[in-house]
VONU-589930 format. One record per residue (C-alpha): residue number from 1; residue in three letters; chain; x, y, z. Coordinates in steps of 0.1 Angstrom, whole numbers. Example, Ala and Ser with C-alpha at 12.3 -4.5 7.8 and 13.67 -1.06 7.14 Angstrom:
2
+-----+---------+--------+-------+-------+-------+
| num | residuo | cadena |  east | north |    up |
+-----+---------+--------+-------+-------+-------+
|   1 |     ALA |      A |   123 |   -45 |    78 |
|   2 |     SER |      A |   137 |   -11 |    71 |
+-----+---------+--------+-------+-------+-------+
//
This chain:
219
+-----+---------+--------+-------+-------+-------+
| num | residuo | cadena |  east | north |    up |
+-----+---------+--------+-------+-------+-------+
|   1 |     ARG |      A |   778 |  1160 |  1471 |
|   2 |     CYS |      A |   753 |  1133 |  1462 |
|   3 |     GLU |      A |   737 |  1133 |  1427 |
|   4 |     ILE |      A |   700 |  1121 |  1427 |
|   5 |     LEU |      A |   685 |  1107 |  1395 |
|   6 |     GLN |      A |   652 |  1125 |  1390 |
|   7 |     SER |      A |   640 |  1105 |  1360 |
|   8 |     PHE |      A |   651 |  1080 |  1333 |
|   9 |     PRO |      A |   656 |  1090 |  1297 |
|  10 |     PRO |      A |   625 |  1081 |  1276 |
|  11 |     PHE |      A |   647 |  1074 |  1246 |
|  12 |     VAL |      A |   679 |  1052 |  1247 |
|  13 |     GLY |      A |   702 |  1042 |  1218 |
|  14 |     LEU |      A |   722 |  1010 |  1221 |
|  15 |     ASN |      A |   748 |   994 |  1199 |
|  16 |     LEU |      A |   747 |   956 |  1205 |
|  17 |     THR |      A |   781 |   951 |  1191 |
|  18 |     SER |      A |   812 |   969 |  1176 |
|  19 |     LYS |      A |   815 |   941 |  1149 |
|  20 |     CYS |      A |   802 |   948 |  1114 |
|  21 |     SER |      A |   795 |   928 |  1083 |
|  22 |     ALA |      A |   803 |   957 |  1059 |
|  23 |     HIS |      A |   833 |   979 |  1053 |
|  24 |     CYS |      A |   816 |  1011 |  1042 |
|  25 |     SER |      A |   840 |  1036 |  1025 |
|  26 |     PHE |      A |   820 |  1065 |  1040 |
|  27 |     CYS |      A |   821 |  1052 |  1076 |
|  28 |     SER |      A |   845 |  1066 |  1101 |
|  29 |     ILE |      A |   847 |  1033 |  1120 |
|  30 |     GLN |      A |   867 |  1008 |  1099 |
|  31 |     PRO |      A |   862 |   972 |  1111 |
|  32 |     HIS |      A |   898 |   961 |  1104 |
|  33 |     GLU |      A |   910 |   990 |  1127 |
|  34 |     GLN |      A |   888 |   980 |  1156 |
|  35 |     LYS |      A |   910 |   968 |  1184 |
|  36 |     ILE |      A |   881 |   959 |  1207 |
|  37 |     LYS |      A |   852 |   939 |  1193 |
|  38 |     ASP |      A |   828 |   936 |  1222 |
|  39 |     SER |      A |   791 |   926 |  1221 |
|  40 |     VAL |      A |   763 |   931 |  1245 |
|  41 |     SER |      A |   752 |   897 |  1259 |
|  42 |     LEU |      A |   717 |   886 |  1269 |
|  43 |     ASP |      A |   729 |   885 |  1305 |
|  44 |     ASP |      A |   740 |   921 |  1301 |
|  45 |     ILE |      A |   705 |   930 |  1289 |
|  46 |     LYS |      A |   689 |   912 |  1318 |
|  47 |     LYS |      A |   709 |   934 |  1342 |
|  48 |     MET |      A |   695 |   966 |  1327 |
|  49 |     VAL |      A |   665 |   967 |  1351 |
|  50 |     TRP |      A |   661 |  1004 |  1343 |
|  51 |     LEU |      A |   647 |   995 |  1309 |
|  52 |     ARG |      A |   613 |   992 |  1326 |
|  53 |     TYR |      A |   613 |  1030 |  1327 |
|  54 |     VAL |      A |   623 |  1036 |  1290 |
|  55 |     GLU |      A |   598 |  1043 |  1263 |
|  56 |     THR |      A |   619 |  1037 |  1232 |
|  57 |     LEU |      A |   650 |  1015 |  1227 |
|  58 |     ALA |      A |   668 |  1022 |  1195 |
|  59 |     ILE |      A |   691 |   993 |  1185 |
|  60 |     TRP |      A |   715 |  1012 |  1164 |
|  61 |     GLY |      A |   744 |  1006 |  1140 |
|  62 |     GLY |      A |   772 |  1030 |  1132 |
|  63 |     ILE |      A |   799 |  1016 |  1154 |
|  64 |     GLY |      A |   789 |   981 |  1144 |
|  65 |     ASP |      A |   759 |   963 |  1131 |
|  66 |     SER |      A |   736 |   947 |  1157 |
|  67 |     LEU |      A |   728 |   917 |  1136 |
|  68 |     ALA |      A |   765 |   907 |  1139 |
|  69 |     ASN |      A |   758 |   900 |  1176 |
|  70 |     LYS |      A |   753 |   862 |  1179 |
|  71 |     GLU |      A |   727 |   868 |  1206 |
|  72 |     PHE |      A |   707 |   893 |  1186 |
|  73 |     LEU |      A |   676 |   870 |  1183 |
|  74 |     PRO |      A |   676 |   859 |  1220 |
|  75 |     ILE |      A |   679 |   895 |  1230 |
|  76 |     VAL |      A |   650 |   907 |  1209 |
|  77 |     ARG |      A |   628 |   879 |  1220 |
|  78 |     TYR |      A |   637 |   885 |  1257 |
|  79 |     LEU |      A |   629 |   923 |  1254 |
|  80 |     HIS |      A |   596 |   916 |  1236 |
|  81 |     LYS |      A |   586 |   891 |  1263 |
|  82 |     THR |      A |   597 |   910 |  1294 |
|  83 |     HIS |      A |   594 |   946 |  1283 |
|  84 |     PRO |      A |   563 |   947 |  1260 |
|  85 |     HIS |      A |   560 |   984 |  1267 |
|  86 |     LEU |      A |   593 |   991 |  1249 |
|  87 |     LYS |      A |   591 |  1006 |  1214 |
|  88 |     LEU |      A |   620 |   989 |  1197 |
|  89 |     THR |      A |   636 |  1004 |  1166 |
|  90 |     LEU |      A |   664 |   988 |  1146 |
|  91 |     SER |      A |   688 |  1002 |  1121 |
|  92 |     THR |      A |   711 |   978 |  1102 |
|  93 |     ASN |      A |   729 |   973 |  1069 |
|  94 |     GLY |      A |   707 |   942 |  1065 |
|  95 |     ILE |      A |   735 |   919 |  1053 |
|  96 |     LEU |      A |   729 |   893 |  1080 |
|  97 |     LEU |      A |   691 |   893 |  1077 |
|  98 |     THR |      A |   675 |   858 |  1075 |
|  99 |     GLU |      A |   639 |   846 |  1073 |
| 100 |     GLU |      A |   641 |   836 |  1110 |
| 101 |     ILE |      A |   651 |   871 |  1120 |
| 102 |     CYS |      A |   623 |   886 |  1098 |
| 103 |     GLN |      A |   598 |   864 |  1114 |
| 104 |     ALA |      A |   609 |   875 |  1149 |
| 105 |     LEU |      A |   609 |   912 |  1140 |
| 106 |     ALA |      A |   575 |   913 |  1123 |
| 107 |     GLY |      A |   551 |   930 |  1146 |
| 108 |     ASN |      A |   577 |   934 |  1173 |
| 109 |     LEU |      A |   593 |   966 |  1161 |
| 110 |     ALA |      A |   581 |  1002 |  1160 |
| 111 |     GLN |      A |   605 |  1012 |  1132 |
| 112 |     PHE |      A |   630 |   994 |  1110 |
| 113 |     ASN |      A |   656 |  1009 |  1088 |
| 114 |     ILE |      A |   682 |   995 |  1064 |
| 115 |     SER |      A |   711 |  1016 |  1054 |
| 116 |     LEU |      A |   712 |  1005 |  1018 |
| 117 |     ASN |      A |   730 |  1035 |  1002 |
| 118 |     ALA |      A |   725 |  1025 |   965 |
| 119 |     ALA |      A |   699 |  1014 |   941 |
| 120 |     ARG |      A |   723 |   992 |   920 |
| 121 |     LYS |      A |   742 |   962 |   931 |
| 122 |     GLU |      A |   775 |   974 |   916 |
| 123 |     THR |      A |   774 |  1007 |   934 |
| 124 |     TRP |      A |   763 |   991 |   967 |
| 125 |     GLU |      A |   793 |   967 |   965 |
| 126 |     ARG |      A |   817 |   996 |   958 |
| 127 |     LEU |      A |   804 |  1018 |   987 |
| 128 |     MET |      A |   796 |   991 |  1012 |
| 129 |     ARG |      A |   826 |   968 |  1002 |
| 130 |     ALA |      A |   805 |   937 |  1010 |
| 131 |     LYS |      A |   784 |   911 |   992 |
| 132 |     GLY |      A |   747 |   903 |   995 |
| 133 |     PHE |      A |   728 |   932 |   979 |
| 134 |     GLU |      A |   701 |   908 |   965 |
| 135 |     ASN |      A |   696 |   891 |   999 |
| 136 |     VAL |      A |   692 |   925 |  1017 |
| 137 |     CYS |      A |   665 |   936 |   992 |
| 138 |     THR |      A |   648 |   902 |   994 |
| 139 |     MET |      A |   647 |   901 |  1032 |
| 140 |     PHE |      A |   635 |   937 |  1034 |
| 141 |     GLU |      A |   606 |   929 |  1011 |
| 142 |     LYS |      A |   598 |   897 |  1031 |
| 143 |     LEU |      A |   596 |   916 |  1064 |
| 144 |     ALA |      A |   573 |   941 |  1047 |
| 145 |     ARG |      A |   550 |   913 |  1037 |
| 146 |     LEU |      A |   551 |   897 |  1071 |
| 147 |     ARG |      A |   539 |   928 |  1090 |
| 148 |     PRO |      A |   506 |   922 |  1107 |
| 149 |     ASP |      A |   497 |   958 |  1097 |
| 150 |     LYS |      A |   514 |   986 |  1078 |
| 151 |     ASN |      A |   525 |  1003 |  1110 |
| 152 |     SER |      A |   543 |   974 |  1126 |
| 153 |     PRO |      A |   570 |   983 |  1120 |
| 154 |     ASN |      A |   573 |  1015 |  1100 |
| 155 |     MET |      A |   599 |  1005 |  1073 |
| 156 |     ARG |      A |   625 |  1028 |  1057 |
| 157 |     LEU |      A |   655 |  1026 |  1035 |
| 158 |     SER |      A |   683 |  1052 |  1040 |
| 159 |     MET |      A |   710 |  1064 |  1017 |
| 160 |     VAL |      A |   742 |  1083 |  1023 |
| 161 |     LEU |      A |   744 |  1106 |   993 |
| 162 |     THR |      A |   778 |  1109 |   976 |
| 163 |     LYS |      A |   790 |  1121 |   942 |
| 164 |     GLU |      A |   791 |  1084 |   932 |
| 165 |     ASN |      A |   756 |  1074 |   940 |
| 166 |     VAL |      A |   735 |  1106 |   938 |
| 167 |     HIS |      A |   725 |  1097 |   902 |
| 168 |     GLU |      A |   706 |  1068 |   917 |
| 169 |     ALA |      A |   685 |  1088 |   940 |
| 170 |     VAL |      A |   653 |  1085 |   919 |
| 171 |     GLU |      A |   660 |  1048 |   913 |
| 172 |     PHE |      A |   664 |  1044 |   951 |
| 173 |     VAL |      A |   630 |  1058 |   958 |
| 174 |     GLU |      A |   615 |  1036 |   931 |
| 175 |     LEU |      A |   633 |  1005 |   946 |
| 176 |     ALA |      A |   620 |  1014 |   981 |
| 177 |     HIS |      A |   585 |  1015 |   967 |
| 178 |     ARG |      A |   588 |   982 |   950 |
| 179 |     LEU |      A |   602 |   966 |   982 |
| 180 |     GLY |      A |   573 |   979 |  1003 |
| 181 |     ALA |      A |   591 |  1007 |  1022 |
| 182 |     ASP |      A |   570 |  1034 |  1039 |
| 183 |     GLY |      A |   597 |  1060 |  1032 |
| 184 |     VAL |      A |   633 |  1068 |  1024 |
| 185 |     THR |      A |   659 |  1090 |  1042 |
| 186 |     PHE |      A |   687 |  1108 |  1024 |
| 187 |     VAL |      A |   718 |  1119 |  1043 |
| 188 |     HIS |      A |   746 |  1139 |  1028 |
| 189 |     TYR |      A |   781 |  1125 |  1030 |
| 190 |     MET |      A |   802 |  1145 |  1056 |
| 191 |     PRO |      A |   839 |  1138 |  1050 |
| 192 |     SER |      A |   850 |  1153 |  1083 |
| 193 |     THR |      A |   849 |  1132 |  1114 |
| 194 |     VAL |      A |   857 |  1137 |  1151 |
| 195 |     VAL |      A |   866 |  1100 |  1157 |
| 196 |     GLY |      A |   883 |  1077 |  1132 |
| 197 |     ARG |      A |   887 |  1084 |  1095 |
| 198 |     ARG |      A |   867 |  1079 |  1063 |
| 199 |     ASP |      A |   882 |  1062 |  1033 |
| 200 |     LEU |      A |   859 |  1080 |  1008 |
| 201 |     PRO |      A |   877 |  1111 |   995 |
| 202 |     ALA |      A |   864 |  1145 |  1006 |
| 203 |     ASN |      A |   856 |  1154 |   969 |
| 204 |     GLN |      A |   828 |  1128 |   970 |
| 205 |     SER |      A |   808 |  1152 |   992 |
| 206 |     LEU |      A |   779 |  1168 |   973 |
| 207 |     TYR |      A |   793 |  1201 |   985 |
| 208 |     HIS |      A |   817 |  1199 |   956 |
| 209 |     CYS |      A |   790 |  1192 |   930 |
| 210 |     LYS |      A |   760 |  1213 |   941 |
| 211 |     GLY |      A |   746 |  1218 |   906 |
| 212 |     VAL |      A |   745 |  1181 |   898 |
| 213 |     SER |      A |   730 |  1171 |   932 |
| 214 |     ASP |      A |   704 |  1199 |   931 |
| 215 |     ALA |      A |   693 |  1190 |   896 |
| 216 |     ILE |      A |   686 |  1154 |   907 |
| 217 |     LEU |      A |   672 |  1160 |   942 |
| 218 |     TYR |      A |   649 |  1189 |   933 |
| 219 |     GLN |      A |   635 |  1175 |   900 |
+-----+---------+--------+-------+-------+-------+
//
């Protein structure tokens, strides 16, 4: 039996690497446990001729952070030049953002999200187990200023809500406003996982402190 492709998907999500610059306690993919640390190369992208049929290409994180791919900038520049129809979106922890990357992204993305997860440096360092909170905020604000217009790209900050950081939810919204974000996204911490494991204890889920979380989120 021969399968015939009738159409290409309009939306494609792609991780450019399994490497990551953070070690988030709430993530099920722990960098030090990754046996294979592959990256998508520019040559790999050039072979994806089917991208001409795709409407949106989401450069995701989750398994890794795409900025950790050494060819990130060449890949983005190639896609913008050869596939101008593509709506590119990027989600990253922002740790490896530089002025050069911000310059390249301004006006060339449809949507940009940084998974920041805290409004305070100390909380960010505990949850993300990384350094560079100030640089992440500075680069986000710089990219917001570099935009040719407010819709290019739409800029957001996201936060995985836990018992440890839910008290910063209002501060998080205020920080996002100061940095020039168009909106924020809150995601509840889910301790269960199909693949991998999470270092953050299950009791950090807001399921175990509904009264506290409701008082903050619905004020």
